[in-house]
C-alpha positions in Angstrom: 98.8 75.4 109.8 101.3 76.2 112.5 101.4 79.7 113.7 104.9 81.3 113.9 105.0 83.9 116.7 108.8 84.3 116.7 110.8 85.1 113.6 114.3 86.2 112.5 113.0 89.7 111.9 114.9 92.4 113.9 114.5 96.1 113.3 117.4 98.6 113.5 118.0 99.9 117.0 117.0 103.4 115.8 113.5 102.2 115.1 112.6 101.2 118.6 108.8 100.7 118.4 105.8 100.0 116.1 105.2 103.7 115.4 108.8 104.3 114.2 108.8 101.0 112.3 105.6 102.1 110.6 106.4 105.8 109.8 110.1 105.8 108.8 109.8 103.5 105.8 106.6 105.2 104.7 108.2 108.7 104.7 111.9 108.1 103.9 112.3 104.8 102.0 112.9 105.4 98.3 112.5 102.7 95.6 114.2 103.3 92.3 113.9 101.6 89.0 110.2 101.1 88.6 108.5 102.3 85.4 104.8 101.5 85.1 102.7 101.1 82.0 99.1 102.2 82.8 96.0 100.6 81.4 92.5 101.9 82.2 90.0 99.0 82.7 86.3 99.8 82.3 84.0 98.4 84.9 80.5 97.0 84.3 79.0 100.0 86.0 80.6 102.5 83.6 83.4 103.4 86.0 87.2 102.7 85.6 90.1 101.1 87.4 93.7 102.2 86.6 96.1 99.3 86.4 99.9 99.8 86.6 101.9 97.1 84.9 105.6 96.4 85.4 106.7 93.6 83.1 110.1 91.9 82.8 109.7 92.5 79.0 107.4 95.5 78.4 107.0 94.5 74.8 105.4 91.1 75.4 101.7 90.9 74.9 101.4 87.3 76.2 103.8 85.8 78.7 104.7 82.5 80.1 106.0 84.2 83.2 104.0 84.2 86.5 102.0 87.4 87.4 101.8 89.0 90.8 98.7 91.2 91.4 99.2 93.7 94.3 96.5 95.4 96.2 97.5 98.5 98.3 96.2 99.8 101.6 93.8 102.5 102.8 94.4 105.7 100.8 97.4 104.1 99.1 98.2 103.6 95.5 100.6 101.7 93.2 103.4 104.1 94.0 103.7 103.4 97.7 107.1 102.1 98.7 105.7 98.8 100.1 104.2 98.2 96.6 107.1 99.3 94.5 109.7 97.5 96.6 107.8 94.2 96.0 107.5 95.0 92.3 111.2 95.6 91.9 112.2 92.4 93.7 109.7 90.2 91.9 110.5 91.7 88.5 114.1 90.8 89.2 113.0 87.2 89.8 111.1 87.0 86.5 107.6 87.8 87.7 105.5 90.3 85.8 103.6 92.6 88.2 100.2 94.3 88.1 99.7 97.0 90.8 96.1 98.1 90.6 94.7 101.3 92.1 91.3 101.2 93.9 88.6 103.6 92.7 89.7 107.2 93.2 93.2 106.2 94.3 95.0 106.7 91.0 94.9 110.5 91.0 91.5 110.9 89.4 88.1 110.8 91.2 86.0 107.9 90.0 82.8 108.3 88.0 80.2 106.6 90.3 78.8 107.4 93.7 80.6 104.4 95.2 84.3 104.5 96.2 86.4 101.5 97.3 86.2 99.7 100.6 87.6 96.7 102.6 85.3 94.2 101.0 84.8 95.4 97.5 85.9 92.1 96.0 84.0 92.7 92.7 86.7 95.1 91.6 89.5 92.6 92.5 87.7 89.9 90.6 87.4 92.1 87.5 91.2 92.7 87.6 91.9 89.0 88.0 89.6 88.1 85.1 91.3 90.6 82.9 94.8 89.4 83.8 93.8 85.7 83.4 93.2 86.3 79.7 97.0 86.5 79.3 98.4 84.7 82.3 98.0 81.1 83.5 99.9 81.4 86.8 98.7 84.2 89.1 99.7 85.1 92.6 97.9 87.6 94.9 99.4 90.0 97.4 97.6 92.5 99.6 98.6 95.1 102.2 96.4 96.3 105.1 93.0 97.1 103.6 94.2 95.4 100.4 95.2 92.3 102.5 91.7 92.1 104.0 90.2 92.5 100.5 92.5 89.7 99.2 91.7 87.2 102.0 87.9 87.9 101.7 88.1 87.3 98.0 89.9 84.0 98.5 87.4 82.9 101.2 84.4 83.9 99.2 85.4 81.9 96.2 86.7 78.9 98.2 86.7 75.8 96.0 85.4 77.8 93.0 88.6 80.0 92.9 90.0 80.5 89.4 92.6 77.8 88.7 95.1 80.4 87.6 95.5 81.7 91.2 98.2 79.6 92.9 99.1 81.3 96.2 98.6 84.5 98.1 100.5 86.5 100.7 99.2 89.4 102.8 100.7 91.9 105.3 99.5 94.0 108.2 95.9 92.8 107.7 93.0 94.2 109.9 91.2 90.8 109.9 88.7 92.2 112.4 87.7 95.6 111.0 85.7 96.7 114.0 88.5 95.9 116.4 91.1 97.7 114.3 88.8 100.7 113.9 88.5 100.9 117.7 92.3 100.6 118.0 92.7 103.6 115.7 90.6 105.7 118.1 93.4 105.6 120.8 95.3 108.7 121.3 98.5 107.0 120.2 97.1 106.6 116.8 95.6 110.1 116.2 98.3 111.0 113.7 97.3 108.1 111.4 93.6 108.8 111.8 94.1 112.5 111.1 96.0 111.7 107.9 93.5 109.2 106.6 90.5 111.5 107.4 92.2 114.4 105.6 92.5 112.7 102.3 89.2 110.8 102.6 87.4 114.1 103.4 88.9 115.7 100.3 87.6 112.9 98.1 84.1 113.2 99.5 84.1 116.9 98.8 85.2 116.3 95.2 82.6 113.6 94.7 79.8 115.7 96.2 80.3 118.2 93.3 79.1 115.5 90.9 76.6 113.8 93.2 75.1 116.5 95.4 71.9 114.5 95.8 73.7 111.4 97.1 76.4 112.9 99.3 75.7 115.2 102.3 78.9 117.1 103.1 77.5 118.6 106.3 78.4 115.4 108.0 82.1 116.0 107.4 82.2 118.3 110.4 81.2 115.4 112.6 84.1 113.2 111.7 86.7 112.6 114.3 87.6 108.9 113.8 87.7 106.4 111.0 84.6 104.8 112.5 82.8 108.2 112.0 83.8 108.3 108.4 82.6 104.7 107.9 79.3 105.5 109.6 78.5 108.6 107.5 80.1 107.7 104.2 81.6 104.2 103.6 78.6 102.3 104.9 76.0 104.6 103.3 77.6 104.8 99.9 78.0 101.0 99.7 74.7 99.7 100.9 75.4 98.9 104.6 73.4 99.9 107.6 76.2 101.6 109.5 79.9 101.2 110.2 79.4 98.1 112.4 77.3 96.4 109.7 80.0 97.2 107.2 82.8 95.8 109.5 80.9 92.6 110.3 80.1 91.8 106.7 83.6 92.5 105.3 86.1 91.3 108.0 88.3 88.7 106.4 88.5 86.9 109.8 85.1 85.4 108.9 86.3 84.1 105.5 89.7 82.6 106.0 88.5 79.1 107.0 87.2 78.7 103.4 90.5 79.5 101.7 91.7 76.7 99.5 95.1 77.8 98.3 98.4 78.2 100.3 98.1 81.7 101.9 100.5 83.5 104.2 99.4 86.3 106.6 102.1 88.3 108.3 101.0 90.7 111.1 103.5 92.3 113.4 102.4 92.1 117.1 103.4 95.8 117.6 101.4 97.0 114.6 99.6 100.2 115.8 96.6 99.6 113.5 95.8 96.0 114.6 93.6 94.9 117.6 94.0 91.6 119.4 91.3 90.1 117.2 93.7 90.4 114.3 95.8 87.6 115.7 93.5 84.6 115.6 96.1 82.0 116.5 93.8 79.3 117.6 91.6 79.6 114.6 94.5 79.5 112.1 96.1 76.5 113.8 93.0 74.5 112.7 93.3 75.6 109.0 94.9 73.6 106.3 95.9 76.2 103.8 96.5 79.4 105.9 99.9 80.2 107.4 100.3 82.9 110.0 103.5 84.7 111.0 103.3 87.2 113.9 106.8 88.7 114.5 107.0 90.6 117.7 108.1 93.7 115.8 107.7 95.3 112.3 105.0 98.0 112.6 102.4 98.5 109.9 103.6 97.7 106.4 107.1 98.4 107.8 109.5 95.5 108.3 112.7 97.5 107.7 115.3 95.2 109.1 118.7 95.6 110.8 121.3 95.8 108.1 118.7 96.9 105.5 120.1 97.1 102.0 117.4 98.0 99.4 115.1 94.9 100.1 112.8 94.6 103.2 112.5 91.5 105.4 108.8 91.3 104.3 109.8 91.3 100.6 112.2 88.4 101.2 109.4 86.5 103.0 107.0 87.1 100.2 109.4 85.9 97.5 110.3 82.8 99.5 106.7 81.8 100.1 105.4 82.5 96.6 108.4 81.0 94.8 108.5 77.7 96.8 106.9 74.8 94.9 
């Protein structure tokens, strides 16, 4: 499908670059009016996933409305503004919403040695199967790590995708995990790396209390970058040789050509998290079902536009794409 490198997105003048466009909405944007109903879903390996529902009519048990399933980013959860803003807009347009929390991201450490990671599509599949018991029209949305997870899931299933899933949209996707990890090692990105490693380290310390034989906390002192964390923990806890093996086997860039439903990817060209490999313009041009927008500006999961009034540019883009027949 055609690649769109220019768009009508324009940030406010007081958000001059990708860092400001990333950080300001994350810290200062407030989304009111969302009230979740939490359901705990048991997993086949005796763990749990916490699902946060926001329904147009909370009292309905079965609905003829469409359902939007949202997957958050690294160290995010269902309360992040980029999730709740989408939920509010789509609820207003008669979509029920399910914002699920990855393992250990709902405020409680999970019960197994494993955590979540960029390619853990088994958990997303479990959430979709659960939702498909009640909904016949399902749409997927993912942000950053959750976007990679969503695209990988769609490509893995290809022509065997559940018929309930109609379309998908993703934002700020590190399609090439190794390249993005290297990008995060630059000095300009140290503030993001430091923040992620702080919360990830805390979870490792909590989990090590329950699984001391599986988790060696002495390696925590060696962590300086996200690649370090993935080398010592993400890869080792999830059956990969090392960080590079984990990146190569889970990068959605290698799965998108098998996607069989209309899918939109929006990556800002000034996203401080994304490497040049995350903009595969030539490859997408050859694909039938995948649309790619690459606005010059927007930051990472930012997209607060000039004249912003409650709803982000990215939220309007998602609604337009998923609502169009």
